N, C-alpha and C positions, 0 to 999 in steps of 0.2 A: 528622442523627441526634444526639441529646442525648449529651454525654460522661458517661460513668460515673464512679464514684469511682475505679476502677482506671486509667482513662485520665488522671486528674489526677495521683494520687500513688501508684499501685500499685508502679511501678517504683522509687520513692525509698526505699520502706520495706525495712528489713533483715529477712532471713529471711521474706520474703513472696513466694509464688510467685503467678504470675497466677491460677492455679486457686483458691488460698486466698482471694484478693481477690474473684474472682467468685463463690465460694461464699458469701461473707458476704452477698451480696444487699443492699447498702447502698442506701438510698432517699433521694432528694433531695426535700426538701419546699420550701416557699417562701423560707426563710431563706437568706440569702447572707452571704458574708464581706465585709469591707471592699472587696475587689477583685472581688466578685460571684461567687466560688466557691460552690457549693452547700454547705450543711452537712449532711452525710449522716448518717442513722441506720439502726439496725436493731433491730427488736423481735423477741424470742424469748419466746413466751408459752406456758406450759405450760396445759393444760386445767384450769379452775377457779382460776387463779392469783389470789391477792389481795395476795400480798407482791411489792412492786415495788422493783427495784434498778436504778440508773442507773449506768453505767460510762462514763468519759469518758477519752480519751487525747489527747495533744497539745495541751493548753491552751497550752503553750509549743512553738513551731514547731520549735525545735532538739532536742526530745527524741523523735526519731523512733522509737526502740525502744517507746515508750509506745503509739504507734498500732498497731505490729505485735502487741504483746501483745493489745490489744483485738481484733484480727482473729482471732488464734489462739482467744481465749476465745469468740468468737461460735460457732466450730465446737464447742468443748466444751459451750456452753450448750445445744446441740442434741442431745446425748446424754442418755439417760436418767439421772435423778439421784434418789437416795433422800433426799428432804427431808421434814421434817414438813409444810411448806407448799409447794405448787407455786408457782413465781416466773415473774413477768413481767419479763424483763430488757429494758432499752432501752441500746443501745450508741451513743455518739457517738465513734467511733474518732479523728476529727481535728477538734478544736474550732477549731483556727487554721490553717486550710489555707494562708493567706497567708504566715505565718511559715515553714511546713514547705516551701512550694514556692520560697521565696526562695533565691537563690544568693549565699552559702551560707545554709542555713536560719537563721532568726532566732528568739530566744525570743519576741519582741513581735509584735503583729500589723502590718498595713500602715500603721497610724496611729501606730506606735511605742508602742503601750500594752501593759504586761504585763497580760494578762487576768485573771491571778490576784492582781491587786490592784484589780480594777475592780468587784467586787460590794459592794452596799449595806450594809456593816456599820455598826452604830451609830457616830455621830460620825465617818464617812468624811471629811466635809469638813475636820475639824480634824486627824485623826489620820494620814490617808494622806499629805498633803502633808509633815506634820512628819517622819514616818517616813522618806519618801523623801529629804527634804533633809538630815536630821540622821544617820540611821543608815545610809543607802546613799550619802551625799554626792552625791545627784542622779545616780545610776546610771542612764544611759538604757535599759539592760536591765529595769529595775524601775520604770518611771515608770508610776504608777497611773491616769494619764488626768485629763482636765480636770474630770470629774465622775463619780460612780458610774453604771454602766451605760451609758456614752457610746459603747460599741463594739457593733456588730451581734452579734458572737460571744458577748459576755457577756450581752447582751439575750436572745439565744436560749436560753442555758442557763438563764438566770432564768425565762424563759417555761416551758421544759421542767420546771423544778422546781415551777412554780405549777400546771401542768395535769397533769403525770404524778404528781406527789405521791409521790415515792420515799420508801421506809421506810429505805433505805440507799443512799449515794453511794460509789462506788469511783472515785478519781481517780488516774490513772496518770502518774508522772512519772519522771525520771531527772536525774542519775546518782549520787545519794548512797547507794544500796545500803542502804536502811532502810526501816522501816514506820512511819508515823505515823497518828495518829488524833485526831478532835475529836469532841465531843459526848457524848450519853449512851450508856450501856451500857458493859460492860467491853470493851476493845479486844482484837483478836486478839494473841496473843503472837508469833506468826510467821506468815509466808506463805512457804513453801518455805525458801529460805537467808536470808530478809529478816526480821530481828528488831526488835520495837518499840523505838523511840528517838524519843519525842515531843519535837519541836523548837520548840513554842510556836506561837502565833498571830500573824498579820500583819494589819494594817488592809486591808480589801477582799479578803482571801483566801476561796477557796471554803470551806475548813476552818473559817474564822471565821464567815462568813455562814450556810453550812448547818449545821455541827456545833454551834457555840456560839449563834448567834442564832436559828436556826430550829429547833434541837434534832433534826436528822436526823444520824444517826451518819455521818461522813465517814472512810472509811479511804483514806489517802493512800500509794500504793506509789511508792517511789523505787528504780528499777531501777539495777543497777551501772553500765551504760553506756547513753549516750544514742543511741549508733550500732550497738550490737549487742544483740540479745535474749538472754535466758538460754537455754539448750538446751531443745528441745522437751519433754524430761522434766521439767525444772525448771518451766517454764510450766504443765504439767498439775499438778504437785505444788502449785504456788501457788493453782491453781484448787480443787484438792481440799480444801487447807487453809481457803480462803474458805468452801467449802460447809460444811465441818465446824464452822467457828465459827458461820456463820448458822444451822446446825441447833441448836447450843447455845444461841443466843440468841433463837431464835424463841420458845421456851417462856418466856422472860423478858421478852418484850414487843417483840422486833424483828419487827413484823408489823402487818398492817393489818386494817381491819374491811371 
């Protein structure tokens, strides 16, 4: 019998019951991690939806709370929502299962690559290695890899962006306790207790590639703890604040044809 997402990582995630994980109904496609773990997704599509939003958790495997938040938000996405446009949500709760399942969990994937430095931003070949060598002093937790999209996990997300064509990307991280934003549109000022504090862009990062290079707004959530989720009420408030911001921005052009 094929293993489900809950079999792989359900018990490792904080504030995640077996019931919550099962209710997420994550689906395994053909894509696999470096070690062969399926990359699970879940679509929640309202009738008539044209606005597409991609939500990503655990691009860094040691940020377990990010995957948990994505699972809680899958449940909330199924509740009725008053939005100017119905939404097609696509969730990837665990982009880096190999890092998450490692003992102890690791930021990088099984090939030792920081997936959030592996996207094909302009001048990657020049800038990524220089940044890694000079700015991080060759920190192994931030190795950008041998070339852009060298990893199956980053290629999967790249392909999802190409095929799903999201109008908005929400990338969930930890543990800095802030809200970051890249790309066009006016960013949200806060989500729950997280306030906007734009930290800049990095060679090969998703915010740089999606937000700056491709022009797709990227909201980056940095939860306060990598191992503990916010309280359930706070996770709901973050969701409601995201929906409120999306409602305000839909009229200003955050939306599709």
